[in-house]
Every structure is written in structure tokens, then in C-alpha cells.
C-alpha positions as CSV (number, residue, x, y, z in Angstrom):
1,M,-136.2,14.8,4.9
2,S,-137.7,15.2,8.4
3,S,-140.5,13.1,9.5
4,S,-144.1,14.3,9.1
5,G,-144.3,14.9,12.9
6,A,-141.2,17.1,12.9
7,D,-141.3,20.5,14.6
8,P,-141.2,23.4,12.1
9,G,-138.1,24.7,13.8
10,D,-136.2,21.6,12.9
11,L,-136.7,22.0,9.2
12,D,-134.8,24.2,6.8
13,D,-136.6,27.1,5.1
14,A,-137.4,25.3,1.9
15,E,-139.1,22.4,3.6
16,S,-140.9,24.7,6.1
17,I,-142.3,26.7,3.2
18,A,-143.3,23.6,1.2
19,R,-145.2,22.2,4.1
20,S,-146.8,25.6,4.8
21,V,-148.7,25.3,1.5
22,T,-151.1,22.8,3.2
23,R,-150.3,23.8,6.8
24,P,-150.2,27.7,6.8
25,E,-149.1,27.9,10.4
26,W,-145.7,26.4,9.5
27,F,-144.9,29.6,7.7
28,S,-144.5,31.4,11.0
29,V,-141.0,29.8,11.4
30,I,-139.9,31.8,8.3
31,F,-141.0,35.0,10.0
32,D,-139.3,34.1,13.3
33,R,-136.0,33.3,11.6
34,H,-135.7,36.2,9.2
35,A,-137.9,39.1,10.3
36,A,-135.2,40.8,12.3
37,H,-132.8,40.8,9.3
38,I,-135.5,42.1,6.9
39,H,-136.6,44.8,9.4
40,R,-133.0,46.0,9.8
41,Y,-132.6,46.2,6.0
42,L,-135.9,48.1,5.6
43,T,-135.0,50.4,8.4
44,R,-131.7,51.2,6.6
45,R,-133.5,51.9,3.4
46,I,-136.7,53.7,4.4
47,G,-136.4,54.5,8.2
48,P,-137.8,52.8,11.3
49,S,-141.5,53.9,11.2
50,A,-142.1,53.0,7.5
51,A,-140.1,49.8,8.0
52,E,-142.6,48.4,10.4
53,D,-145.4,48.5,7.9
54,M,-143.3,47.3,5.0
55,L,-142.0,44.4,7.1
56,G,-145.5,43.1,7.4
57,E,-146.2,43.7,3.7
58,T,-143.0,41.8,2.8
59,F,-144.0,38.7,4.7
60,L,-147.6,38.9,3.5
61,I,-146.5,38.8,-0.1
62,A,-144.1,36.0,0.7
63,F,-146.9,34.0,2.4
64,R,-149.1,34.5,-0.7
65,K,-146.4,33.4,-3.0
66,R,-145.1,30.5,-0.9
67,D,-146.6,27.8,-3.2
68,G,-144.3,29.1,-6.0
69,Y,-141.1,29.1,-3.9
70,D,-138.1,27.3,-5.4
71,T,-137.3,24.6,-2.9
72,E,-133.8,24.3,-4.3
73,R,-133.1,27.5,-2.4
74,R,-132.7,26.1,1.1
75,D,-132.3,29.6,2.7
76,A,-135.3,31.9,2.2
77,R,-133.6,35.1,3.2
78,P,-132.4,36.2,-0.3
79,W,-135.9,35.6,-1.5
80,L,-137.3,37.8,1.2
81,Y,-134.7,40.5,0.5
82,G,-135.8,40.4,-3.1
83,I,-139.5,41.0,-2.1
84,A,-138.5,43.8,0.3
85,T,-136.3,45.4,-2.3
86,N,-139.1,45.5,-4.8
87,L,-141.4,47.2,-2.2
88,V,-138.7,49.7,-1.5
89,A,-138.3,50.5,-5.2
90,Q,-142.1,51.0,-5.5
91,R,-142.0,53.3,-2.5
92,R,-139.1,55.2,-3.9
93,R,-140.9,55.8,-7.2
94,E,-143.8,57.3,-5.3
95,E,-141.4,59.5,-3.2
96,V,-139.6,60.8,-6.3
97,K,-142.9,62.0,-7.7
98,E,-143.7,63.7,-4.5
99,L,-140.2,65.3,-4.3
100,K,-140.6,66.7,-7.8
101,L,-143.9,68.2,-6.9
102,R,-142.4,69.8,-3.8
103,E,-139.4,71.2,-5.7
104,A,-141.8,72.7,-8.3
105,L,-143.8,74.4,-5.6
106,G,-140.7,75.7,-3.8
107,P,-140.1,76.4,0.0
108,P,-142.6,78.4,2.1
109,A,-142.1,82.2,1.7
110,H,-141.4,82.9,5.4
111,Q,-138.6,80.7,6.8
112,E,-136.4,83.1,8.6
113,G,-134.0,81.3,10.9
114,H,-134.3,78.1,8.9
115,A,-130.8,78.4,7.4
116,E,-129.3,78.8,10.9
117,R,-131.1,75.7,12.1
118,V,-129.8,73.8,9.1
119,A,-126.3,75.0,9.7
120,E,-126.3,73.8,13.3
121,Q,-127.3,70.3,12.1
122,V,-124.9,70.0,9.3
123,T,-121.7,69.4,11.3
124,A,-123.1,66.5,13.2
125,E,-124.9,65.0,10.2
126,A,-122.5,65.9,7.4
127,M,-121.1,62.4,6.6
128,G,-124.5,60.7,6.9
129,K,-126.0,63.3,4.6
130,L,-123.2,63.0,2.2
131,L,-123.5,59.2,2.1
132,D,-127.3,59.5,1.7
133,S,-126.7,61.9,-1.2
134,A,-124.2,59.4,-2.8
135,L,-126.7,56.6,-2.5
136,A,-129.5,58.7,-3.8
137,E,-127.5,59.4,-7.0
138,L,-127.1,55.7,-7.7
139,A,-129.3,53.9,-10.2
140,D,-131.9,51.9,-8.4
141,G,-130.3,48.6,-9.3
142,D,-126.9,49.7,-8.2
143,R,-128.2,51.0,-4.9
144,D,-130.1,47.8,-4.2
145,A,-126.9,45.7,-4.9
146,L,-124.7,47.9,-2.7
147,T,-127.1,48.0,0.2
148,L,-127.6,44.2,0.2
149,F,-123.9,43.6,-0.1
150,A,-122.4,46.2,2.1
151,G,-125.3,46.8,4.5
152,E,-126.8,43.3,4.9
153,G,-123.6,41.3,4.4
154,L,-124.9,39.1,1.5
155,S,-122.4,37.5,-0.8
156,Y,-122.3,38.2,-4.5
157,E,-124.3,34.9,-5.1
158,E,-126.9,35.9,-2.5
159,V,-127.3,39.3,-4.0
160,A,-127.8,37.7,-7.4
161,S,-130.4,35.4,-5.9
162,A,-132.2,38.2,-4.1
163,L,-132.5,40.4,-7.1
164,G,-132.9,37.7,-9.7
165,I,-129.9,38.8,-11.8
166,P,-126.8,37.1,-13.0
167,L,-123.6,37.1,-10.9
168,G,-121.8,39.2,-13.5
169,T,-124.5,41.9,-13.3
170,V,-124.0,42.0,-9.5
171,R,-120.3,42.6,-10.0
172,S,-120.8,45.4,-12.5
173,R,-123.5,47.1,-10.4
174,L,-121.3,47.0,-7.3
175,N,-118.3,48.4,-9.3
176,R,-120.5,51.3,-10.6
177,A,-121.9,51.9,-7.2
178,R,-118.5,52.0,-5.5
179,R,-117.1,54.4,-8.1
180,K,-120.0,56.8,-7.7
181,V,-119.9,56.7,-3.9
182,R,-116.1,57.4,-4.1
183,E,-116.7,60.4,-6.3
184,V,-119.3,61.9,-4.0
185,L,-117.5,61.2,-0.7
186,G,-114.1,62.0,-2.1
187,R,-112.5,59.4,0.1
188,T,-111.6,55.7,0.3
189,D,-114.4,53.4,-0.6
190,I,-116.0,52.1,2.6
191,T,-116.8,48.7,1.1
192,T,-113.4,47.7,-0.2
193,S,-112.1,46.1,3.0
194,K,-115.3,44.1,3.4
195,E,-115.0,42.7,-0.1
196,I,-111.4,41.7,0.4
197,S,-112.2,39.9,3.7
198,T,-115.4,38.3,2.5
199,H,-114.6,37.4,-1.1
200,G,-110.8,37.2,-1.1
């Protein structure tokens, strides 16, 4: 344990969070250490503009829940990923409702030239769109696990910690996600080489 006069930057996440319960300013070190990673994750999930707002919301929730943080978890990043993932899921549910409404209403009647504009964009964006489509078809839990593992570089254990699920569930979700992505992309799984190099 560090001395009471220690600088917040010298402490690990667990101790910084524990001390922030009585000295709230100490929580700022958690933001400084992890905000860039959480922002990158959110940008990948919901885009850059929405990520800014959700980043603040993620850390606000974390700050409010800091007195219940499990200090056995020395690294707070999986905990923060878990909070961010829950917020993304909440947003996704709202977007699904909006999408269903738009589909029910149909496109505007006069959209001449729209097909041509879309066709021009397809070539450059084909793979990205296809991958987005593949991810969109995944169950929420499978998508969360795949994004944290392949996109954020978390280990199986860290994904389990972030999502609050058993290690075996992480493995099964990743297997399902890979299989589905392969089906949609029709090519070699993009995460296989990472798993081999990271997890043997």
C-alpha cells in the first residue's frame, strides 16, 4: 500500500478508486488512464460524435458507483468497458425501435438518382458495410464479446470480467460470433490469427 501522501498517479486503479470515495478528486486518475481506450471502443461501436457524449456518461456512472468497486480488480478498464457496453446496448435498443419505425414508413417517394449515388459508394465501402452487416446480425452478447476481444484486444478473462459472465460463456459467444461473421463475409475469419498469437 502507498502512503497516505502518495500521488494518485503512483497508485493502481483499485487503490485510487477506493481513496476517491472520500477524496473524489482522486478519481480523475482513472479518467486520465483509461478515457482514450474507452473512447476508441465507443467510437468503433457508435461513431465519433455519439462516442463523446457516451464517454462522459460512462465515467459519470463509474464515479457514482465507485464505492461499490471490487478492489480485488486492480485494473479498472474491464469494469469501464462493462459500463460502456451496457450503455451501447441501451442505445442499440432505442435505435432498433427507430429503425423499425422507418422501415414501416418506407423511403421518401421522390428519390431519383439515389440508387446511382449509393452505387458509387458501394465499391469503396463494400467490405466495411459487409462487416457492419455481419456484426449487426449477431446477438447483442456475441457482438459485445467479439468487439471487446477483437477490437479492444481484451483477453478472454478480461472480456468475462467486463461483461460479468463466466469464461466458458465468453468462449461460446466468440465461437458463435466468428461462425456468423464467416458466413456473412464468406472468407477467412479475421480474428483467428489474433487468437492464436494472443491465446496460444
